C-alpha positions in Angstrom: -20.7 -37.9 29.5 -20.4 -34.0 29.2 -19.0 -32.7 25.6 -16.0 -31.3 25.8 -16.5 -27.2 24.7 -15.5 -26.6 21.3 -12.8 -24.6 20.5 -14.3 -21.6 18.1 -14.2 -18.2 20.1 -17.0 -17.2 18.0 -19.4 -19.2 20.0 -17.9 -16.7 23.0 -18.6 -13.6 21.0 -22.4 -13.8 20.2 -23.8 -11.7 22.9 -27.4 -12.0 22.3 -29.4 -14.1 19.6 -32.8 -13.7 21.2 -35.3 -10.7 20.9 -33.7 -7.0 21.0 -35.6 -4.4 23.5 -34.8 -1.6 20.7 -37.3 -1.1 17.6 -36.8 -3.8 15.3 -36.9 -1.7 12.2 -34.0 -0.1 12.7 -32.1 -3.7 12.0 -34.1 -4.1 8.8 -33.2 -0.7 7.3 -30.1 0.2 5.6 -29.2 3.8 7.0 -25.8 3.9 5.9 -24.8 7.2 5.1 -22.6 6.4 1.9 -24.3 5.6 -1.7 -22.1 3.1 -2.4 -22.1 1.3 0.6 -25.9 0.7 0.8 -25.7 -0.6 -2.6 -22.5 -3.5 -2.4 -22.9 -4.3 1.5 -25.8 -6.6 2.6 -27.5 -5.6 6.3 -28.4 -9.1 7.3 -25.7 -11.4 9.5 -26.2 -14.7 10.9 -23.7 -14.8 14.3 -24.7 -18.6 14.6 -22.1 -19.5 12.1 -18.8 -20.8 12.9 -15.8 -18.8 12.5 -12.8 -19.7 13.6 -12.6 -23.4 12.4 -10.4 -25.7 11.9 -10.6 -25.1 8.2 -9.9 -21.5 9.4 -6.5 -22.2 11.2 -5.4 -24.5 8.2 -6.0 -23.0 5.0 -5.2 -19.5 6.9 -2.1 -20.3 8.2 -0.8 -22.0 4.9 -2.3 -18.7 2.8 -0.2 -16.5 4.5 2.5 -18.1 4.8 3.2 -19.0 1.0 2.2 -15.6 0.1 5.3 -14.3 2.8 7.4 -16.6 1.1 6.6 -16.2 -2.5 6.3 -12.1 -1.9 9.6 -11.9 -0.3 11.6 -14.3 -2.6 10.7 -13.0 -5.8 11.1 -9.1 -4.4 14.5 -9.9 -4.7 14.5 -9.9 -8.6 14.8 -8.0 -11.5 11.3 -8.5 -12.5 9.5 -8.5 -8.7 6.2 -10.5 -8.4 3.6 -9.6 -6.0 0.4 -12.0 -5.3 -2.2 -10.6 -3.8 -4.3 -12.2 -1.1 -7.0 -11.8 -4.0 -5.7 -14.8 -5.4 -5.5 -16.7 -2.2 -9.9 -15.2 -1.8 -10.1 -17.3 -5.2 -8.1 -20.7 -4.8 -9.6 -21.3 -1.1 -13.3 -21.1 -2.0 -13.1 -25.0 -3.6 -10.6 -25.8 -1.0 -12.5 -25.2 1.7 -15.6 -26.9 0.1 -13.4 -30.1 -0.7 -12.6 -30.0 3.0 -16.4 -29.7 4.2 -17.0 -32.8 1.7 -14.0 -34.9 2.5 -13.1 -34.6 6.3 -15.1 -36.0 9.0 -16.9 -34.8 11.8 -14.9 -36.0 14.0 -14.5 -34.2 17.4 -10.7 -33.9 18.1 -9.9 -33.0 22.1 -7.0 -31.1 23.1 -4.8 -33.2 25.5 -4.7 -31.6 29.2 -7.4 -29.0 28.3 -11.5 -29.6 28.3 -11.4 -27.5 24.4 -11.4 -29.6 21.8 -12.4 -29.1 17.9 -14.3 -30.5 15.2 -12.5 -31.0 11.6 -15.8 -30.6 9.9 -18.5 -28.7 12.0 -20.4 -27.7 8.7 -20.4 -26.0 5.2 -17.9 -23.7 4.2 -19.3 -20.3 5.1 -18.5 -16.9 3.9 -16.9 -16.0 7.7 -14.3 -18.5 7.4 -13.8 -17.4 4.2 -13.3 -13.9 5.2 -10.9 -15.2 7.7 -8.6 -16.8 5.9 -8.4 -13.8 3.4 -7.2 -11.7 6.0 -4.6 -14.0 7.2 -3.9 -14.1 3.3 -3.6 -10.0 3.6 -1.1 -10.0 6.9 0.9 -12.7 4.5 0.8 -10.4 1.3 1.7 -7.2 3.2 5.3 -5.8 2.5 7.1 -6.0 6.0 9.3 -2.4 5.7 11.6 -3.4 8.3 13.1 -6.5 6.1 14.5 -3.0 3.8 16.5 -2.1 6.5 18.2 -5.9 7.5 18.8 -6.0 3.2 20.5 -2.8 2.5 22.8 -3.6 5.9 24.3 -6.7 4.4 23.5 -6.5 1.0 24.5 -2.5 0.2 26.4 -1.2 3.3 28.0 -4.8 3.7 27.8 -5.1 7.4 26.7 -7.6 9.7 23.3 -7.3 11.6 22.6 -9.6 14.7 20.0 -11.8 13.8 17.6 -11.6 17.1 17.9 -7.7 17.0 16.9 -8.2 13.4 13.7 -10.4 14.3 13.0 -8.5 17.1 12.8 -5.2 14.8 10.8 -6.8 12.0 8.0 -7.9 14.3 7.9 -4.7 16.8 7.5 -2.5 13.5 4.3 -4.6 12.4 2.9 -5.0 16.0 3.3 -1.5 16.5 1.0 -0.9 13.9 -1.6 -3.1 15.1 -1.4 -1.5 18.7 -2.3 2.0 16.8 -5.0 0.7 15.2 -6.9 -0.4 18.5 -6.6 2.6 19.1 -8.6 4.9 16.4 -11.3 1.5 15.9 -13.9 3.9 17.0 -13.1 6.6 14.8 -12.1 5.2 11.8 -14.0 1.6 11.6 -17.2 2.0 13.7 -18.4 5.5 12.4 -20.3 5.4 9.0 -18.6 7.9 7.7 -15.3 6.1 7.2 -16.5 3.8 4.5 -13.1 2.7 3.1 -13.8 2.2 -0.5 -11.4 -0.9 -1.6 -13.1 -3.2 0.4 -16.0 -2.9 -1.1 -14.2 -4.5 -4.0 -13.9 -7.6 -2.0 -16.9 -7.6 -0.7 -18.7 -8.2 -3.8 -16.4 -10.4 -4.6 -17.4 -12.7 -1.5 -21.2 -12.1 -2.7 -20.3 -13.0 -6.4 -18.5 -16.5 -4.6 -21.3 -17.1 -2.0 -24.7 -15.9 -2.4 -27.1 -17.7 -4.7 -28.6 -15.7 -7.1 -30.9 -15.7 -10.1 -29.8 -15.5 -13.3 -31.8 -12.5 -15.4 -33.0 -13.3 -18.1 -30.3 -13.0 -21.0 -28.1 -12.0 -18.7 -25.1 -13.7 -16.1 -25.0 -14.2 -12.2 -22.1 -12.2 -10.5 -20.4 -15.4 -10.5 -20.8 -16.1 -13.9 -19.8 -12.8 -14.8 -16.8 -13.0 -12.7 -15.7 -16.0 -13.9 -16.0 -14.6 -17.9 -14.0 -11.8 -17.0 -11.2 -13.7 -15.3 -10.8 -16.4 -17.9 -10.6 -13.3 -20.1 -8.2 -11.5 -18.3 -6.4 -14.6 -17.8 -6.1 -15.4 -21.5 -5.1 -11.6 -22.6 -2.6 -11.2 -20.0 -0.3 -13.7 -21.8 0.1 -10.8 -24.6 1.5 -7.9 -22.2 3.4 -9.9 -20.0 5.4 -12.3 -22.0 4.7 -11.7 -25.9 4.4 -8.1 -26.5 5.5 -6.2 -23.3 5.9 -2.9 -25.4 1.7 -2.4 -25.6 2.2 -1.7 -21.8 3.1 1.6 -22.6 3.5 3.1 -26.5 4.2 6.4 -27.2 3.1 7.7 -30.0 5.3 10.8 -30.1 8.6 8.6 -29.9 7.5 6.7 -32.7 7.3 9.8 -35.0 10.2 11.9 -33.7 12.7 9.4 -32.8 15.7 11.4 -32.5 14.1 14.5 -31.0 15.3 14.7 -26.9 12.5 17.5 -26.4 9.7 15.1 -28.3 10.4 12.2 -26.4 10.5 14.3 -23.0 7.0 15.6 -24.0 5.6 11.8 -25.2 7.2 9.3 -23.1 4.8 7.9 -21.0 7.7 6.0 -18.9 10.2 8.6 -18.5 8.7 11.6 -19.6 5.4 13.6 -19.7 3.6 11.2 -21.6 1.5 13.1 -24.0 0.1 10.6 -26.4 1.0 7.8 -25.0 -1.0 5.1 -23.7 -1.3 1.4 -22.1 -3.2 -2.1 -23.2 -1.9 -3.5 -19.9 -4.2 -4.3 -17.2 -1.1 -3.8 -14.7 -0.1 -0.3 -16.2 -4.0 0.9 -15.2 -3.5 -1.1 -11.9 0.1 -1.4 -10.9 1.2 1.4 -9.1 -2.2 3.1 -8.3 -4.4 0.5 -7.1 -7.2 -1.0 -9.2 -9.3 2.7 -10.2 -12.6 0.8 -9.9 -12.6 0.7 -6.0 -12.1 4.5 -5.9 -14.4 7.7 -6.1 -14.8 9.3 -8.7 -14.4 13.0 -6.4 -11.1 11.3 -5.4 -9.9 10.5 -8.7 -10.6 13.9 -10.3 -8.4 15.1 -7.4 -5.3 12.9 -8.0 -6.2 13.8 -12.1 -5.8 17.6 -11.0 -2.8 17.2 -8.9 -1.6 15.3 -11.7 -2.0 18.0 -14.2 -1.1 20.4 -12.5 2.3 18.8 -11.8 3.5 17.1 -14.8 2.1 19.7 -17.4 2.3 23.2 -15.4 4.9 22.9 -12.8 6.8 20.5 -14.2 7.8 21.8 -18.0 7.7 25.6 -16.6 10.8 24.8 -14.1 12.4 22.2 -16.1 12.5 24.4 -19.6 13.7 27.6 -17.7 16.3 25.5 -16.0 15.6 26.3 -12.4 17.7 24.5 -10.4 20.3 23.6 -13.3 17.2 21.3 -14.4 18.5 21.0 -17.8 21.4 19.3 -16.6 19.6 16.3 -15.5 16.7 14.1 -17.0 13.4 15.8 -16.8 12.0 12.6 -14.5 14.5 10.6 -12.4 14.6 9.3 -9.1 18.7 9.2 -9.1 21.3 11.0 -7.3 23.5 13.3 -9.7 27.1 15.7 -10.0 27.3 18.9 -10.9 28.1 17.9 -14.2 25.3 15.4 -14.8 26.7 12.0 -14.1 25.5 10.0 -11.6 26.5 10.8 -7.6 29.5 8.6 -5.9 28.1 7.4 -2.9 31.2 5.6 -1.6 33.2 9.3 -1.4 30.7 10.5 1.4 30.4 7.4 3.6 33.1 6.7 6.1 33.3 3.1 6.3 35.3 3.1 9.7 32.4 4.5 11.6 30.0 4.0 9.3 28.8 7.4 9.6 29.2 10.6 7.3 32.3 11.7 5.8 32.9 15.5 5.7 35.9 15.4 3.6 34.1 12.9 1.2 31.2 15.4 1.1 33.7 18.5 0.4 35.4 16.8 -2.1 32.2 15.2 -3.9 30.4 18.1 -3.8 26.6 18.5 -3.1 24.1 16.2 -4.4 21.8 17.4 -7.3 18.4 15.7 -8.1 15.9 15.7 -11.4 13.8 18.8 -11.4 10.6 16.9 -10.7 12.2 14.5 -8.0 13.2 17.8 -5.9 9.7 19.1 -6.2 7.7 16.1 -5.4 9.6 16.1 -2.0 8.9 19.6 -1.7 5.3 18.9 -3.0 5.3 15.7 -0.3 5.8 18.7 2.5 3.0 20.4 1.6 0.6 16.8 1.3 1.5 16.5 5.0 0.6 20.1 6.2 -2.6 20.1 4.0 -3.3 16.9 5.7 -3.4 18.2 9.3 -5.2 21.4 8.2 -7.9 19.3 6.2 -8.8 17.1 8.6 -8.8 20.0 11.4 -11.5 22.2 9.2 -13.3 19.5 7.3 -13.5 16.9 10.3 -12.9 19.0 13.5 -16.4 18.7 14.4 -17.4 15.2 13.4 -14.0 14.4 15.1 -15.7 16.1 18.6 -19.0 14.2 17.9 -17.8 11.0 17.3 -15.9 11.3 20.5 -19.1 12.0 22.6 -21.1 9.4 20.5 -18.6 7.1 21.9 -18.4 7.9 25.4 -21.9 7.8 25.4 -22.1 4.7 23.2 -24.5 5.6 21.3 -24.3 3.4 17.9 -23.9 4.2 14.5 -25.5 2.6 11.1 -27.1 -0.5 11.0 -23.9 -2.2 10.5 -22.6 -1.1 14.0 -25.6 -1.9 15.5 -25.5 -5.3 14.2 -21.9 -5.8 15.2 -22.8 -4.1 18.6 -25.8 -6.2 19.4 -24.5 -9.4 17.9 -20.7 -9.9 19.1 -18.5 -8.8 22.1 -16.5 -6.3 21.6 -12.3 -6.4 21.8 -11.2 -4.5 25.1 -8.9 -1.7 24.7 -6.9 -2.8 27.2 -5.5 -5.7 24.9 -4.6 -2.9 22.4 -3.3 -0.9 25.2 -0.8 -4.0 26.6 0.4 -4.8 23.5 1.5 -0.8 22.4 3.6 -1.2 26.1 4.9 -4.4 25.2 6.1 -3.7 22.0 7.5 -0.4 23.0 9.4 -2.0 25.7 11.2 -4.4 23.4 11.5 -1.7 20.2 14.0 0.6 22.7 15.8 -3.1 24.0 16.5 -3.6 20.7 17.7 -0.3 19.4 19.7 0.7 23.0 21.0 -3.2 23.5 23.3 -5.3 20.7 25.6 -3.1 20.8 23.4 -0.3 19.8 24.4 -1.5 15.8 20.3 -0.2 14.8 22.3 3.6 15.8 18.7 4.8 17.0 18.8 6.0 20.9 15.8 5.2 23.0 14.3 8.5 22.6 14.1 8.4 18.9 12.2 4.9 19.2 9.6 7.0 22.0 9.0 10.4 19.7 8.8 8.1 16.5 5.8 6.7 18.5 4.5 9.5 19.6 4.6 10.9 15.6 2.8 7.5 14.6 0.3 8.2 17.1 -0.8 11.6 16.0 -0.5 10.7 12.2 -2.7 7.9 12.2 -5.8 9.8 12.7 -5.8 12.1 10.0 -4.2 10.0 7.4 -6.7 7.8 8.3 -9.2 9.7 7.9 -8.2 10.4 3.8 -7.8 6.8 3.3 -11.0 5.6 4.8 -12.7 8.5 2.7 -11.0 8.7 -0.9 -8.6 5.3 -1.1 -5.9 7.6 -1.1 -2.9 8.0 1.6 -0.9 10.9 1.2 3.1 10.4 1.1 4.9 10.5 4.3 8.7 11.9 4.7 8.4 13.7 8.1 9.9 11.2 9.7 13.5 11.0 7.8 13.7 15.1 8.0 13.1 15.0 11.4 15.7 12.6 12.2 17.7 13.5 9.6 17.9 17.3 11.7 18.0 15.6 14.7 20.5 13.1 14.2 22.3 13.3 11.3 24.9 11.2 9.3 23.8 7.3 10.7 21.5 6.0 8.0 20.3 3.5 10.1 19.0 5.3 12.5 17.2 7.3 9.8 15.6 4.4 8.5 14.6 2.9 12.2 12.8 6.0 12.7 10.7 6.0 9.6 10.4 2.3 10.1 9.0 3.0 13.5 7.3 6.2 12.8 5.7 6.6 9.3 5.4 2.7 8.4 3.9 1.9 12.0 1.5 4.0 11.4 0.7 2.7 7.7 0.4 -0.8 9.0 -2.3 0.9 11.4 -3.8 1.8 8.3 -4.0 -1.4 6.7 -5.1 -3.0 9.9 -8.3 -0.9 10.0 -8.7 -1.5 6.2 -9.0 -5.2 7.5 -10.8 -4.5 10.6 -13.4 -2.5 8.1 -14.4 -5.7 6.2 -14.6 -7.5 8.8 -16.8 -5.1 10.3 -19.0 -4.8 7.0 -18.7 -9.3 6.9 -20.2 -9.7 10.2 -17.0 -10.9 11.7 -17.0 -11.0 15.6 -14.2 -8.9 16.4 -12.3 -11.1 19.1 -12.0 -13.3 16.0 -10.3 -10.3 13.8 -8.5 -9.9 16.5 -6.7 -13.2 17.1 -6.6 -13.6 13.2 -4.9 -10.4 12.5 -2.3 -11.1 15.9 -1.7 -14.5 14.9 -1.3 -13.3 10.8 0.8 -10.6 11.5 3.7 -12.8 13.5 3.5 -15.2 11.4 4.3 -13.6 8.3 7.0 -11.3 9.9 8.7 -14.3 10.7 8.5 -15.9 7.2 9.2 -12.8 5.7 12.5 -12.3 7.8 13.4 -16.2 7.5 13.1 -15.7 3.7 15.4 -12.8 3.2 18.1 -14.1 5.8 18.1 -17.3 3.8 18.4 -15.4 0.6 21.1 -12.5 1.7 22.5 -15.5 3.6 22.7 -17.8 0.4 23.0 -15.9 -2.7 26.6 -14.8 -3.2 26.9 -10.8 -4.2 22.9 -10.3 -4.2 21.5 -7.2 -4.9 25.2 -6.3 -6.3 24.7 -6.5 -9.9 28.1 -5.1 -11.5 29.0 -8.7 -9.3 26.0 -11.5 -10.0 26.8 -13.7 -12.7 25.2 -12.7 -15.9 21.7 -13.8 -16.0 21.4 -13.5 -12.1 18.1 -12.1 -11.4 19.1 -10.9 -8.0 19.4 -7.4 -8.5 16.8 -6.1 -5.7 15.6 -2.5 -7.7 13.0 -1.5 -4.7 16.1 -2.1 -2.3 18.2 -0.3 -4.3 15.8 2.9 -4.2 15.7 2.4 -0.3 19.4 2.4 -0.2 19.4 5.2 -2.2 17.0 6.8 0.4 18.8 6.3 3.5 21.8 8.2 1.7 19.7 11.3 1.3 18.3 11.7 4.5 20.3 9.3 6.7 24.4 9.9 5.6 24.1 13.0 3.9 21.0 14.3 5.5 18.3 17.0 5.1 20.6 19.9 6.1 22.8 19.3 2.8 20.0 19.4 0.3 17.0 20.8 2.0 18.5 23.2 4.5 21.0 25.9 4.6 23.9 24.1 3.5 21.6 22.2 0.5 20.3 23.5 -3.0 16.9 22.9 -2.2 15.9 25.0 0.6 13.4 26.8 -0.6 11.1 23.7 -0.7 10.7 23.9 3.0 8.1 27.2 1.9 5.7 23.6 1.0 5.2 23.2 4.3 3.5 26.9 5.1 1.6 26.8 1.4 0.1 23.3 2.2 -1.1 23.8 5.6 -3.2 27.3 3.8 -4.0 25.5 1.0 -7.5 23.9 2.2 -8.5 27.0 4.0 -9.8 28.5 0.5 -11.5 25.3 -0.4 -13.1 25.4 3.2 -14.0 28.9 3.2 -15.7 28.5 0.0 -17.9 25.5 1.0 -19.1 27.2 3.9 -20.2 30.2 2.2 -21.5 28.2 -1.1 -22.9 25.1 1.0 -25.1 24.5 -1.4 -22.5 23.8 -4.1 -21.5 20.4 -3.1 -18.9 19.8 -5.0 -16.7 22.3 -3.4 -16.3 19.9 -0.4 -15.0 17.0 -2.6 -12.3 19.1 -4.1 -9.7 17.3 -1.6 -6.0 19.3 -1.2 -4.1 16.3 0.5 -4.9 14.2 -2.3 -4.5 17.0 -5.0 -0.9 17.7 -3.6 0.4 14.4 -3.4 -1.3 13.0 -6.5 2.1 12.1 -7.8 3.8 10.7 -4.7 4.3 7.5 -6.4 6.0 8.9 -8.9 8.8 8.1 -10.6 8.3 4.3 -9.6 4.4 4.9 -10.9 5.0 6.7 -14.4 3.4 8.9 -16.6 1.5 6.6 -18.9 0.4 4.9 -15.2 -1.5 7.7 -14.4 -3.1 8.8 -17.9 -4.8 5.2 -17.7 -5.8 4.9 -14.3 -7.7 8.4 -14.4 -9.3 7.5 -18.1 -10.4 3.5 -16.8 -11.3 5.0 -13.2 -13.7 8.4 -14.8 -15.1 5.9 -17.6 -16.6 3.3 -14.7 -17.4 5.6 -11.5 -18.5 8.8 -13.3 -19.9 8.0 -16.8 -21.2 4.3 -15.9 -22.0 5.2 -12.2 -24.4 7.6 -13.3 -25.7 6.2 -16.5 -26.1 2.5 -16.0 -26.3 2.7 -12.0 -28.2 -0.6 -11.7 -25.6 -2.6 -13.8 -22.6 -0.4 -12.2 -24.0 -1.9 -8.5 -24.0 -5.4 -9.8 -20.8 -5.7 -11.7 -17.9 -2.9 -10.9 -16.6 -4.3 -7.9 -16.4 -7.8 -9.3 -15.0 -6.5 -12.6 -12.0 -5.1 -10.7 -11.6 -8.4 -9.0 -11.9 -10.2 -11.9 -9.7 -8.5 -14.0 -6.8 -8.7 -11.1 -7.0 -12.0 -10.4 -6.7 -13.0 -14.2 -3.3 -10.8 -14.1 -2.4 -12.6 -10.7 -3.1 -15.7 -12.2 -1.3 -15.7 -15.4 1.6 -13.8 -13.9 2.3 -16.5 -11.3 2.0 -19.3 -14.4 3.7 -17.8 -16.9 7.1 -16.7 -13.9 6.5 -20.2 -12.9 6.4 -22.6 -16.8 8.2 -19.9 -18.8 10.4 -16.5 -17.1 11.8 -18.4 -14.7 13.3 -20.9 -17.2 15.5 -18.2 -18.3 12.6 -18.3 -21.5 11.6 -14.6 -21.8 9.8 -14.9 -25.5 11.0 -14.0 -28.9 13.7 -11.4 -29.3 11.7 -8.6 -31.1 10.8 -5.4 -31.1 8.0 -5.5 -29.2 9.8 -7.5 -26.1 11.7 -4.6 -24.6 9.6 -3.6 -21.4 9.9 0.5 -22.7 8.4 2.6 -24.8 11.1 2.7 -27.3 12.1 6.8 -25.7 15.5 6.3 -25.1 16.5 10.0 -25.4 14.0 10.9 -22.9 16.8 10.1 -19.8 19.2 12.5 -21.7 19.9 15.7 -20.1 19.3 18.9 -22.5 22.1 21.3 -20.9 24.5 22.6 -23.6 27.9 20.6 -23.1 26.9 17.9 -20.9 27.8 14.7 -21.6 26.1 11.1 -20.8 26.5 7.8 -22.4 24.1 7.0 -24.8 23.0 10.7 -25.0 23.8 13.4 -28.0 25.8 16.4 -26.5 23.4 19.1 -27.3 
């Protein structure tokens, strides 16, 4: 009897396992131009390994759904808990091996078809593990459209059709997948687009799977990983539960307890952070990501930008009282009245029409920003313009060469050649069909359902055009520096073209910028699959299914909580001790007021206080020109080309969510390992650096989950003492310094 075909896509993707007609030497020599990749990524491949197995689907789908549920569930709480795919990467390995040891090798047929699959096709292999992690990446990535749904129901207290909300959630994610497919040739196949953060996962996969001989007097990478994991896990109980204050310690504030100016200078959470530090890995990697996976030159660019903004521009602007800066805190993302008090948003929004109220705005007055927040918007304008200029000057020729190489079918490095040799590529028309379908559904969602999303069809098309043109330049920056420049141009454009409509603004941003950001994430996963030699069509299937599943779970969890928890996201009406305060969504709500309700015309235009911030667009466009000219004039000085103006200008883009102490610790740790250790102890760095990063992250994640589940979720938050405060005890750093301004809790100057 003829055996039915196995339902494993990898079997269909193997193109050629016989002798290659090309020179075999080219498939044995690691000719990747990036040294970090040569030191980390193997140049071998076994195309016969089963990939889309029962274990892959079973563990992958469960991991994706669990991470999506947990991250959305915890995301609404006062202390959000983020669970990354790294946790799944560690946990599923013993489960996969247990399934390989216990499940029978029985072949199960699918009724009505010739397809079948085996419960146990053999030992649990590396490629199955990678695809399960890709599933988990989909579940761990926040679905930005959920923020739109949340502010509609919980902040604006309006209804939204569940079908419209569901389609919005799916289309914003899948549109990003379409953009990723269009730019694979440039951002995945090119060896110069190396995606530094992927090397952490590659190192961890190798440590978990490869058999290696323990060096005399040393340890294997897996042993090293487990030792660091256990240490990180045990230590994190201190900053997470017993002594949270050590996450940010300010020496200046401990000495000068009654000086507003001293605390503004010394506070690591609300000020400049001079003399502040943290003894917590979450402080190092919590906002900016692990510094161990960021190249030294990128860290130097970020820290140079941080020092110029925080220690030069900000003090000069604040203490010279630019824009009445001293009436407000030195660093804050809140909106203020002219007298220094918080801005009353309800006065500028007409509840009947859900649009801007001119009479209410005339009564309330202009919106005022802290000087740091104002300049941060200006710098984001500059970073956007600098990104386009930098890519044109420094990468324009390589993009053109890559275009010609793509058309002529030329191969890249050893990894690209192995992928082309062993596996069938994903046809481009698959992505094009998806884009057409998603665009159609997006227009239907915005124009239908009584136009409750406020965005017309031309807004969807314009947002899609912006995403298309920005994916490549920002992808190049991210793929080479591990940094993604901040982009606020979508809010700015729709704020001018279609003002006074908060939902139109945030939906436009979601389709424009966020779909591009999702494309960057998908491309990063594509590159991980490229390094680990995963069949491209298997990657396509896993990413597509994972995206749809994760979006559905995120939507279902948020809708359930928004309907079930009374007064969610409203601390004034919540019962005492309720954790459902939604801090991140409150920031998103405030942004919708700035850009959507009041609009950029009344903040950054001729009717606003901060119109001069628009000059940052011109400054950003010109900023890369001197660096490019110097690199051409002095080609022997290679360090000049490493000065990356988009990264430098966007260095403080995640502040004030991130704080000064985060930058200082991130830069110190990153430069220690990726500059000092890399130069002096390269062998140790190559063997342990990325494994160290993964182990520290995993230890923090596991202890965070354990302490929350066993203690904090039950209201047991530790002994009430001085060190329990999740702050640096610099309360006066949030005070204004202008004479006569009265703010609760602050001395009047």
